[in-house]
C-alpha positions in Angstrom: 101.9 105.0 -18.3 100.7 101.7 -20.2 100.5 98.3 -18.1 102.6 95.1 -18.8 99.4 93.7 -20.9 99.1 96.5 -23.4 102.9 96.4 -24.2 102.3 92.7 -25.1 99.8 93.8 -27.7 101.3 96.8 -29.6 100.0 97.7 -32.9 102.2 97.9 -35.9 102.9 100.9 -37.7 100.4 99.2 -40.7 97.9 99.8 -38.1 98.6 103.3 -37.1 97.8 106.6 -38.8 100.5 109.1 -39.8 98.8 111.8 -38.3 95.9 113.2 -36.5 94.6 114.6 -40.1 94.4 118.1 -38.5 95.3 120.8 -41.0 97.9 123.5 -39.9 96.9 126.9 -39.1 99.6 128.6 -41.0 101.7 127.4 -43.7 105.1 128.0 -42.3 104.4 125.3 -39.8 105.2 123.0 -43.0 107.6 125.5 -44.8 110.1 125.8 -41.9 110.5 122.1 -41.3 110.7 121.3 -44.8 113.4 123.8 -45.2 115.3 122.1 -42.1 115.0 118.6 -43.7 116.1 119.9 -47.1 119.2 121.3 -45.3 120.0 118.0 -43.3 119.7 116.1 -46.6 122.6 118.3 -48.1 124.5 117.9 -44.8 124.2 114.0 -44.0 123.4 112.9 -47.6 126.4 110.4 -47.1 124.8 109.3 -43.9 121.8 106.8 -43.0 121.5 106.9 -39.5 119.1 109.7 -39.1 115.4 110.4 -39.7 113.7 114.0 -40.0 109.9 113.6 -39.5 107.5 116.4 -40.4 104.0 116.6 -39.1 104.3 112.9 -38.2 102.7 111.0 -35.1 105.2 109.5 -32.8 103.8 106.8 -31.1 105.0 105.4 -27.6 104.2 103.7 -24.4 104.6 107.0 -22.2 101.4 108.4 -22.3 97.4 107.2 -21.9 97.7 104.7 -24.7 100.1 103.4 -27.3 97.3 104.3 -30.2 97.4 108.1 -29.2 100.4 109.7 -30.9 102.2 113.0 -30.1 102.7 114.9 -33.1 105.4 117.7 -33.2 105.9 120.0 -36.4 109.2 118.4 -36.8 111.4 116.0 -34.8 114.7 114.4 -35.6 116.1 110.8 -34.3 119.4 109.8 -34.3 120.8 106.2 -34.7 117.9 105.1 -36.8 117.8 104.1 -40.3 117.0 106.7 -42.9 114.6 104.5 -44.4 113.2 101.1 -43.1 113.3 98.6 -45.3 114.0 100.7 -48.3 110.7 102.6 -47.6 109.4 105.7 -46.2 107.6 105.9 -43.0 104.1 106.3 -42.5 104.7 107.1 -38.6 107.3 106.9 -35.9 106.7 103.8 -33.7 109.0 103.7 -30.8 108.6 100.2 -30.4 109.7 99.5 -33.8 112.8 101.8 -33.6 114.3 100.0 -30.5 112.8 102.3 -28.3 114.7 105.2 -29.7 113.1 108.4 -28.8 113.7 111.9 -31.1 116.7 113.8 -29.7 115.0 117.3 -31.1 111.5 118.2 -31.5 110.3 121.6 -33.0 106.9 123.5 -32.4 105.9 126.3 -34.2 103.1 128.0 -32.4 99.9 129.1 -34.1 97.0 130.8 -33.7 95.1 128.0 -32.0 97.2 127.3 -29.1 98.6 124.0 -28.9 99.8 123.5 -25.2 103.4 124.1 -26.6 104.4 125.7 -23.0 103.0 123.3 -20.5 101.5 119.8 -21.5 103.8 119.2 -24.5 106.4 120.0 -22.4 105.8 117.3 -20.1 105.0 114.8 -22.7 108.6 115.5 -24.7 110.0 115.3 -21.4 108.8 112.0 -20.2 109.4 110.6 -24.0 113.1 111.6 -23.3 113.4 114.1 -26.2 116.6 115.9 -25.2 116.1 119.4 -27.0 112.7 121.0 -27.4 112.4 124.0 -29.5 109.4 126.7 -29.5 109.1 129.0 -32.4 106.6 131.5 -31.5 106.9 134.3 -34.4 103.5 135.8 -33.8 101.9 135.1 -30.4 104.5 136.1 -27.9 102.2 138.6 -26.0 99.5 136.3 -25.9 101.6 133.5 -24.8 104.3 136.0 -22.5 107.1 133.9 -24.1 109.9 134.6 -26.4 109.8 134.2 -30.3 112.5 131.9 -30.3 112.9 129.1 -27.3 115.3 126.2 -26.9 115.1 123.8 -23.9 117.3 120.9 -22.8 116.4 118.1 -20.9 117.9 117.8 -17.4 117.1 115.9 -14.7 113.9 114.7 -16.2 112.6 118.6 -16.9 113.5 121.3 -19.3 115.9 124.0 -18.7 116.1 127.1 -21.0 119.4 127.7 -23.1 120.3 131.2 -24.1 121.6 132.5 -27.2 120.6 132.5 -30.9 121.6 130.2 -32.5 122.0 127.5 -30.0 124.9 125.0 -30.3 123.6 121.2 -29.7 126.6 119.2 -29.1 124.7 115.7 -28.9 123.4 116.5 -32.6 126.6 118.4 -33.7 124.3 120.9 -35.0 123.3 124.6 -33.6 119.9 125.8 -34.4 118.8 129.6 -34.6 116.6 132.3 -36.6 118.0 134.5 -39.2 116.1 136.8 -42.1 116.7 135.6 -45.3 114.9 134.9 -48.6 113.3 131.6 -48.9 110.3 130.2 -50.9 110.5 133.6 -52.9 109.6 134.9 -49.1 111.7 137.5 -47.3 111.1 136.6 -43.7 112.5 135.0 -40.5 113.3 131.5 -40.7 114.8 128.7 -38.7 118.4 127.3 -39.9 120.9 125.0 -38.8 124.4 126.4 -37.7 127.8 125.3 -37.3 129.9 125.3 -34.1 131.2 129.0 -35.3 127.8 130.1 -35.7 127.9 130.0 -39.7 124.6 129.5 -41.3 124.0 126.5 -43.3 122.2 127.7 -46.5 119.8 126.2 -48.5 120.1 125.5 -52.2 118.1 128.4 -53.2 120.2 130.5 -51.0 123.1 129.1 -52.5 121.9 129.7 -55.8 120.8 133.4 -55.1 124.1 134.0 -53.4 126.2 132.7 -56.7 124.0 134.6 -58.9 124.9 138.0 -56.8 128.6 137.0 -56.8 128.5 136.8 -60.6 126.2 140.0 -60.8 129.3 142.0 -59.0 132.0 140.4 -60.8 130.2 141.7 -63.8 129.8 144.9 -62.4 133.3 145.3 -61.8 134.3 144.1 -65.0 132.5 147.0 -66.5 133.7 149.4 -63.9 137.2 148.6 -65.3 135.8 148.9 -68.9 134.8 152.6 -68.0 137.7 153.5 -66.7 140.0 152.1 -69.1 137.9 153.8 -71.8 138.0 157.3 -69.8 141.7 156.9 -69.4 141.8 156.7 -73.5 139.7 159.5 -73.9 141.8 161.8 -71.7 145.1 160.7 -73.4 143.8 161.4 -76.6 142.6 165.0 -75.6 146.3 165.7 -74.6 147.4 164.5 -78.1 148.6 161.2 -76.8 147.9 158.0 -78.8 147.4 155.3 -76.2 148.3 152.5 -78.5 151.6 153.8 -78.6 152.3 153.8 -74.8 
C-alpha cells in the first residue's frame, strides 16, 4: 500500500507510459481483445459510459508504487467516459477515473508464464476487479488449469464460476469460447453472449453468414428451376404440352 505522502504527489497520465513496452508472445493476445472490443462497439455504440482497454497500463494505489502499472491483455470499465476530453487514453489512471476500477479483466496465458494464477489474482482482487477471466488455449498441462476459467470476486477472494459461456449480470453480458472464423482464421475465439447463451457475432461473421444465406437461397432457386425443367421434359415425353395446361 502507498502512504499518505505518496497520494499527495500522484503523477498525471501525461507523465505515465501506456504499457511496459514488452511485446506479446502470441498474436491472439492482441486479436482476441480487439475482437471483443469491436463487438462491444457494435453493441454499445450509443453508450458513452464504458471503456475497453487492450494491453494498456492500469495505474493504481494498491501496489508498491503508483508508478508501477498492472497490464492485463484487456479490461472493461463501466461508469467512465468512453473518451476523456474527446481524446483517447494513453493509460488508465485510477485517480483520474474517480477511482473506478475495471469490472472485468482478461489475461491470455502465453509461453512466458505471467503469474496469471497466483500474483495477478492477488493484484486484481486488491484492485477490486469483479470478474477475472483467464484464457489458456495452449498451456493447460503446464499450468494444471482448464483452458477457460472465469472468477468472481467474493469477500476479497476469487471464486471460480462454472459454465461456458458464463453470465455476468453486473455487466449485462456473458463471456465464453466458440470455434469460428475470424481474421481469416478458424479457431477458438472468445465472444460476448446474451442471457440465453446466444453469441454476439463480429461484423465479419455477420457478413459471412449473409453470404452463406444468399448462396443457399441461390441453390434453392436453381434446384426449383431444375425440377421445373425436369417436369416439363417428362410432360413432353408423355405428349403433353406444358404450356396448354
